C-alpha positions, 0 to 999 in steps of 0.5 A: 521281313518280320525280322527287318521290321523288328530291327527298324522298330528296335533302331527307332527305340534305341535312337529315341531312348539313348539321346538326351540332347538332340531334339528328335521327332518321329513322324508317320508316313503322313508327316504327322508327329508320332513322338518327340524328345528333347524339345525344350525352351531356350533355357530348358525351363519348359518341356515341349515334348507333348506340345503337338501343335508346336512339334507339328510346326517344327516338323513342317518347317524342317520338311520345308527346309529339306532337313535330312531324315532317317527312313524307318518302318512306317515313317521317318526320324527328324533331328533338330538342333540341340540347345547348345548348338542354338546357343552357340550360334549367338555366341559371336553376338554375345562376344561382340556385345561384351567387347562393345561394353568394355569399349564403352565403359573405357570411353566413359571412364576416360571421358569422366577422368578428362572432365574431372581434370578440367573441373579441377583446372576450372576451380583452381583458376577461379580460386587463384583469380579470386586470391590474386584480386584480393591483394590489389583490392585491399590496397585500393580500399586503403588508398581510398580511405587515405584520399578521403582523410586528406581531402575530406573538405573537397566536394568533388574529390568526395564524389570521386571517392564514392564512385571509387568505393562503388567500383571496389565493391564491384571488384569485391563481388567479382572476387567473391564469385570466383571464390565460390566456384568449386565449393557448395554455394549457399542457396536462399529464397529470393524474389526473382523479380527483385533480383532481375531488377537489380541486374537490370539497373546495374547493366542499364547504367552501362548500356547505350541509351538506345537500348531498351530494357523491358523487365517485369515490375518487381513491386507488382510481382513476387515469385521465390526461387532458391538461388545464390544471389552473387552467382545468379547475378553473374549469369544474368549479367553475362547474358545481358552483356552478350545481348548488348554486344550482339545489338551494336548499341541499339535494340531491346532486351526483354525479360519474361517470367513464367511458372508451372507446378515445379519450376520457374522459367526466365526468358531473356530475349534480345534483338541482336544478330542471332545465333546460327542453329548449328551453334545453339549447343556449342555456345556453352562449350568452353572456348567457343566464342564469336568475339575477336577477343573473347575467351569463350568462358562466360556461357560455360560458367553460366551453364555450370552455375545454373545446372550444377549449383542450382539444379536448373537448366539453361539453353537457347530456346530460339534464335534467328539470324538477324532478328535475335535470340532467347535464352531460357533459364529454368529453376526449381521453385522455393 
């Protein structure tokens, strides 16, 4: 009998000392931890072989789960899962995450390439438009000067010539705007109230008489932002033109300017037909339009000008069908 006890103790000792990877707990008959080995933290940085509170919790869990054990003299030997086995359990998850990462990386790369190609098309189209406008504009200027020289004494003709000059200047401005797409525009400190009033004056002359423009007085206010005036005016005129189209010759357009410590906020509100909530973000996508003959490029260009060239934001602040829409433009202070 003593030999059997000696063999049991020898077996325990051999198992305990020869194993360097599989966690072992030796427990007495009362299921209390007597000794332990190879209980390390997840990455092996902390040895828990002497942390009896932790070991007892592990032992209780193994007993509750019915883990098989070896009965020895005066107790039992319990074996836990090795660190490698625990890590291998998470290998499929790691593999899945890696595959998912490659898929996401590929999608982002393809999407970036597609957007880059679209941008090149945008820039090429804009510059080609500016180039194509240049030749007829120059010809019109020459014809205006010729008309002025041969009919300089005719007052009515001179009035027509003056109007033609204004329209040619407008065409030159449009060509200049297109030529700036794709290049880095020069920003300058401008009083936003004065710039807004200039846009209002231009659009109000071309708007129906029943449309009211409620804009801040530029002489009573002064707030500077860094903008490129031709491109900024393009954005404002586009928003005002859309507002006029939405109101069907009657209503009001209101401009409100506010500020905080870092930004200036411009709200343009109309009393038009409104935009469905599902389209609040889609209105800035190239090609999206509710007009029968629209190209759907105006707001897309406006977003590009404000966000990429001016470091600001443009979005639909609120809109209700049948009541109107408010667009907000935020710009950094000068």
